[in-house]
C-alpha positions in Angstrom: 83.8 154.3 131.4 80.6 154.1 133.3 79.6 158.2 133.1 80.5 157.9 129.7 77.7 154.8 129.3 75.2 157.8 131.2 76.3 160.6 129.1 75.5 158.5 125.9 72.1 157.8 127.3 71.2 160.8 128.4 72.2 161.9 125.3 70.7 159.6 122.5 67.1 161.6 123.2 67.6 164.4 122.2 67.7 163.6 118.5 64.7 161.2 118.0 62.5 164.6 119.9 64.2 166.7 117.3 62.6 164.2 114.4 59.4 164.3 115.9 59.0 167.7 115.3 58.5 166.6 111.6 57.7 162.8 111.2 55.2 162.3 113.5 52.7 165.2 111.8 53.6 163.2 108.8 50.3 161.1 109.0 47.8 163.0 110.2 48.3 166.1 107.6 45.8 165.2 104.9 43.2 164.8 108.4 43.9 168.1 108.9 43.7 169.6 105.8 40.1 167.8 105.5 39.5 170.0 109.1 40.7 172.6 108.3 39.8 173.1 105.0 43.6 173.7 103.9 45.4 173.7 100.5 48.0 171.2 100.3 50.4 173.5 99.9 49.2 175.0 103.3 49.5 171.8 105.1 52.7 171.8 104.0 53.7 175.0 105.1 53.1 173.3 109.1 55.9 171.2 108.1 58.5 174.2 105.9 57.2 176.6 109.5 59.6 174.3 111.8 62.2 173.1 109.2 63.0 177.0 108.0 62.9 178.8 112.0 65.2 175.7 113.1 67.6 176.5 109.8 68.0 180.4 110.5 68.4 179.9 113.8 70.3 177.5 114.0 74.0 178.7 113.3 73.5 181.2 116.8 72.7 178.3 119.3 75.9 177.5 118.1 76.9 180.2 118.6 76.2 180.5 121.9 77.4 177.0 122.2 80.7 177.5 122.1 80.8 180.8 124.0 78.5 179.6 126.9 77.4 176.5 128.0 76.1 173.2 125.4 73.6 172.2 128.6 72.1 175.4 129.1 71.4 176.0 125.8 69.8 171.8 124.7 67.9 172.5 128.8 66.6 175.6 127.5 66.3 174.4 123.3 64.1 171.6 125.1 61.4 173.7 127.3 60.6 176.1 123.6 60.1 172.9 122.1 57.7 171.7 124.2 56.1 175.3 124.7 55.4 175.2 121.1 54.1 172.4 120.9 51.9 173.1 123.6 50.6 176.0 122.0 49.8 174.6 118.9 47.5 171.8 120.5 45.6 174.5 122.6 45.3 176.5 119.6 43.5 173.5 118.1 41.4 172.9 120.5 40.2 175.9 121.7 40.3 177.8 117.8 37.5 177.6 115.3 40.0 179.3 112.6 43.5 177.5 114.7 45.8 177.5 111.6 48.0 181.0 112.3 48.8 180.3 116.3 48.8 176.5 115.2 51.9 178.3 112.4 53.5 180.5 116.3 53.8 177.3 117.9 55.4 175.0 115.7 58.0 178.5 114.4 58.2 178.4 118.8 59.0 174.3 117.8 61.8 174.9 114.9 63.7 177.4 117.6 63.7 174.8 120.1 64.1 172.4 118.0 67.4 174.8 116.2 69.1 173.8 119.8 68.5 170.6 120.2 70.3 167.3 117.9 73.3 169.8 116.3 74.2 171.1 119.9 74.3 167.3 121.3 76.8 166.4 118.2 78.8 169.0 119.1 78.7 167.8 122.9 80.2 164.1 121.7 82.5 165.9 120.4 82.9 167.3 123.6 82.4 164.4 125.0 84.3 160.9 123.7 87.7 160.9 121.7 88.3 158.4 118.2 86.7 155.0 117.6 84.2 155.7 120.7 82.9 159.4 118.6 82.3 157.6 115.8 80.3 155.1 117.9 78.7 158.0 119.7 77.4 160.2 116.4 76.6 157.1 114.9 73.6 156.5 117.5 72.8 160.0 117.4 71.9 159.0 113.7 70.5 156.0 115.2 68.7 157.5 117.2 68.0 160.3 114.2 66.6 157.7 112.8 63.9 155.4 115.2 62.8 158.0 115.9 61.6 158.8 112.1 60.6 154.8 112.0 58.6 155.3 115.2 56.6 158.8 114.9 54.7 157.9 111.9 53.5 155.4 114.0 53.1 157.6 116.8 51.2 160.1 115.4 49.0 157.6 113.8 47.8 155.9 117.1 47.9 159.6 118.2 45.4 160.7 115.5 43.4 158.1 116.3 42.3 159.7 119.3 42.0 163.0 117.6 44.4 164.8 115.5 45.8 168.1 117.7 46.6 164.9 120.6 50.1 164.9 118.8 51.0 168.7 119.3 49.8 167.5 122.9 51.9 164.9 123.1 55.4 167.8 122.5 54.9 168.6 125.9 55.1 165.5 127.4 58.2 164.0 124.9 60.5 166.9 126.0 59.7 166.8 129.6 60.9 163.0 130.1 64.4 163.8 127.9 65.0 167.4 129.4 64.9 165.6 132.9 67.2 162.5 131.3 69.8 165.1 129.6 69.5 167.1 133.3 70.2 164.3 135.4 72.9 161.9 133.4 74.6 163.7 131.3 78.0 165.7 132.8 79.7 168.5 130.6 83.2 168.9 130.8 84.6 172.0 132.6 85.6 174.3 129.5 89.1 176.2 131.4 89.5 178.7 128.1 87.4 182.2 128.1 85.0 182.7 125.4 86.4 184.4 121.9 85.5 187.5 121.0 83.2 187.5 118.4 85.3 188.7 115.8 87.8 185.9 116.7 85.0 183.4 115.9 84.1 184.8 113.0 88.0 184.6 112.0 88.4 181.1 113.2 84.9 180.5 111.2 86.4 181.5 108.3 89.6 179.6 108.4 87.2 176.6 109.2 85.6 177.2 105.3 89.2 178.3 103.8 91.0 175.6 104.5 88.2 172.2 104.2 85.7 174.3 102.0 86.4 172.9 98.9 85.1 169.1 101.1 83.4 170.3 102.9 79.9 172.9 101.6 79.7 169.9 99.5 79.2 167.7 101.6 76.5 170.0 103.6 74.7 170.2 100.5 74.7 166.3 100.9 73.2 166.3 103.8 70.6 168.4 103.0 69.7 166.4 100.1 68.9 163.4 101.7 66.9 164.9 104.2 64.9 166.9 101.4 64.5 163.8 99.6 63.4 161.6 102.3 60.6 164.1 103.8 59.1 165.3 100.4 58.8 160.9 99.0 56.8 160.4 102.3 54.3 163.6 102.2 53.8 162.4 98.7 53.5 158.5 99.7 50.9 159.6 102.6 48.8 161.3 100.5 49.5 157.8 98.2 48.2 155.8 100.8 45.5 157.8 102.2 44.0 159.0 98.2 44.2 156.5 96.0 44.8 153.5 98.6 42.5 154.4 101.8 45.5 153.2 104.1 45.0 155.4 107.1 45.8 155.2 111.0 48.4 152.5 112.0 48.5 151.0 109.5 49.6 153.5 107.4 52.1 154.7 110.2 53.4 151.8 109.9 54.5 151.6 105.9 55.9 154.6 106.3 57.6 153.4 108.8 59.2 150.8 106.6 62.1 152.9 104.7 63.0 154.5 108.0 63.2 151.0 109.5 66.5 150.7 107.3 67.7 154.0 107.1 68.0 153.5 111.0 69.7 150.0 110.6 72.0 151.4 108.7 73.0 154.5 109.6 73.7 152.5 112.9 75.9 149.5 111.4 78.1 152.8 109.5 78.3 154.4 112.5 80.3 151.0 114.2 82.0 150.5 110.9 83.4 153.5 109.6 85.5 154.6 112.8 88.2 157.2 111.4 88.7 155.7 107.8 88.3 159.2 105.3 88.6 157.1 102.5 85.9 154.6 103.9 83.8 157.4 104.6 84.3 159.3 101.0 83.8 155.9 99.6 80.6 155.0 101.5 78.4 158.6 100.8 79.3 158.0 96.8 77.5 154.4 97.7 75.1 156.4 99.4 75.1 158.7 96.7 73.9 156.1 93.9 71.7 154.5 95.6 69.2 157.1 96.3 69.6 157.7 92.1 68.6 153.9 91.3 66.2 154.1 93.5 64.0 157.3 92.7 64.6 156.4 88.9 63.6 152.6 89.7 60.8 154.7 91.0 59.3 156.3 88.9 58.6 153.0 86.9 56.2 151.3 90.8 52.8 151.2 90.0 52.0 149.4 92.8 52.6 151.2 96.0 54.1 147.9 97.6 56.1 147.9 95.6 57.6 151.5 95.1 57.6 151.1 98.9 60.3 148.4 98.8 62.3 150.5 96.2 62.3 153.9 98.3 63.6 151.3 101.0 67.4 151.2 98.7 67.2 154.7 99.1 66.6 154.3 102.8 70.4 152.6 103.2 72.1 154.9 101.2 70.6 157.8 103.0 71.7 155.0 105.9 75.6 155.1 104.6 75.8 158.6 104.3 74.4 160.6 107.4 76.3 158.6 109.9 79.9 160.1 107.6 79.0 163.0 106.8 78.2 163.6 111.3 81.7 162.2 111.6 83.8 164.0 108.7 82.4 167.1 109.9 83.2 166.8 113.8 86.7 166.0 112.9 86.9 168.3 111.0 87.0 171.6 113.0 88.7 171.8 116.6 85.9 171.6 119.8 86.1 175.5 120.5 84.2 176.1 117.4 82.1 172.7 116.5 79.2 174.7 118.0 79.2 176.4 115.1 80.0 174.1 112.5 77.7 171.8 113.1 74.9 174.3 113.4 75.9 175.2 110.0 75.1 171.9 108.9 72.6 171.0 110.5 70.6 174.5 109.3 71.5 173.4 105.6 70.0 170.1 106.6 66.7 171.5 107.8 66.6 174.3 104.8 66.3 170.5 103.1 63.7 169.5 104.9 62.1 172.8 104.7 61.7 172.7 101.0 61.2 168.7 100.6 57.0 168.8 101.2 56.8 172.2 98.6 58.9 171.1 96.2 57.5 168.1 95.7 54.3 169.4 95.9 55.2 171.7 93.1 57.2 169.4 90.9 53.9 166.1 91.6 51.4 169.1 90.1 53.3 168.0 86.4 53.6 164.3 86.9 54.8 161.7 89.8 57.6 160.8 86.9 58.6 164.2 86.7 59.4 164.2 90.6 60.9 161.4 90.7 63.3 162.0 87.4 64.1 165.7 88.9 65.2 163.9 92.1 67.2 161.0 90.3 69.5 163.7 89.1 69.8 165.7 91.5 71.3 163.0 93.2 73.7 161.8 90.8 75.1 164.7 90.2 75.9 165.2 93.6 77.3 161.5 93.7 79.6 162.9 90.7 80.2 166.0 93.2 81.6 163.5 96.1 83.6 161.7 93.3 85.6 165.1 92.2 85.5 167.0 96.0 84.6 165.3 98.4 88.2 164.6 99.8 88.9 165.2 102.9 92.2 165.8 104.6 92.7 163.6 107.6 95.0 164.8 111.0 98.1 162.1 110.4 97.7 159.7 113.4 99.7 160.8 116.3 102.8 158.8 117.3 102.6 155.4 119.6 105.1 155.6 122.5 106.6 152.1 121.5 107.6 154.8 117.9 108.3 158.1 120.2 110.9 155.4 122.1 112.6 154.1 119.4 112.5 157.2 117.5 114.2 158.8 121.1 116.9 155.5 121.1 117.9 156.0 117.4 119.0 160.3 118.5 120.6 158.4 121.5 122.2 156.8 119.4 123.6 158.8 116.7 124.1 162.0 119.4 126.8 159.3 120.7 128.3 158.3 117.1 129.0 162.4 117.1 130.9 162.4 120.4 133.2 159.0 119.4 133.8 160.5 116.0 134.4 164.3 117.4 136.9 162.6 119.7 138.4 160.2 117.3 139.3 163.2 115.2 140.3 165.4 118.0 142.7 162.5 118.5 144.2 162.7 114.5 144.5 166.2 115.2 147.3 165.9 118.4 148.5 162.4 116.5 151.7 164.2 116.9 151.8 164.1 120.6 152.3 160.6 120.2 151.2 157.3 120.6 151.5 157.4 124.8 149.4 160.7 125.4 146.7 158.8 123.3 147.1 155.4 124.9 147.4 157.9 129.0 143.9 159.7 127.6 142.1 156.3 126.9 143.2 155.4 130.5 141.8 158.1 131.5 138.4 158.0 129.3 138.8 154.1 130.8 138.6 155.3 134.0 136.3 157.7 134.0 133.7 155.4 132.4 134.1 153.3 135.1 133.1 156.0 137.8 129.9 156.6 135.8 128.5 153.0 135.7 128.8 154.3 132.0 129.4 151.7 128.2 129.8 152.8 125.8 128.1 149.5 123.5 124.8 150.7 125.2 122.2 153.5 124.1 123.0 156.9 125.4 119.8 156.9 127.0 120.1 153.7 129.0 123.5 155.7 131.1 121.3 158.9 131.2 117.5 156.4 133.0 120.5 154.7 135.4 121.2 158.9 136.4 118.3 160.1 137.6 117.5 156.8 138.6 120.9 157.8 141.4 120.0 161.4 141.5 116.4 159.6 142.8 118.1 157.5 145.7 
């Protein structure tokens, strides 16, 4: 029990670090745009470069974690993440035109991010079972949400020093999380040989043949949640600074409000759903409908404070969806395949983050109403898809010890009944031997039962247990 608590503490920092990679930068992007004389599209690629690199590398990180060691993959990933931040920060400090080096640092950070939270999800599946697994996954999603809540505030505070201080903070944060992870998390030893690549790919193919009808839509629902989340945050950050002149910590606080709602909802959802597949499905559908409603309502808002309140509704919907998807996807596959499947899922999620800011920037070039109605239509469409296709089939729960015992007793009684019926049939067939022979046979049977200690009124399992006890004596 104590080790489980240590494992949780060591793991919960990893999703937080991953989400800092994008969310912490959002408050300083308008300043960075001004200082480096960038276009809105170039600025959005600071988010996109990180997310595309992570999305493309995540499946390879998942394969390595399945084949070798999850703890090693996460440790290397956290190191790369910190180094990428250091490169971007030093480039901004020392170079007059640091944009390309910042982008290189962001790509390195994305490669590091590929081996963090996705592999942590798979490691949770290895270390925990049953309802403890659902609670642990809910806690990881909560940590992810908490990172989203804190990161705009932390980014705003660091931006008060200098805008690129955010990049220089990554090595420090990653170093602390890495130490906690190394000293607290104890990975279970694997007693199996790694699968050959061909067999491994075949096993993944089997997973999609068996579960693909609901698994693929589930992947895209997770991606859409983050696509809309980061797109809206990017839009809101610009809106607060450009139109309302709200900057610094106050802006970070406003950006954190929807994310706080999502974080709290994700934690509560993770505690409620446990392994109830139908409940998870209902939460996913309800979450998508809340997202759709919030974006439709947002199109009518002309006040930023009302807009933030409306976006809280959508954040609650996202908090419903993400823990349910995590539990469904983890539960659908064997431990040997979890690294790859969770990595593919998180890769799709990252691609959603990658395309969010540039797509929202493009839609906003038409109007804010076009932007909100477009994403409302997308989330509404996937609510219908969830109703139609997201119907995962869970495994039957294992029999309890009492049920197994009862089943065995019934089988023993049936066997005894068959023995007695066979004896009766034999007696009838040999009836012409006379009643005397039958009485003699019955007397011998009673004597034998007394010698063996067998009572025909009791289940044969009682007789067998008594025999085993005597044998031990």
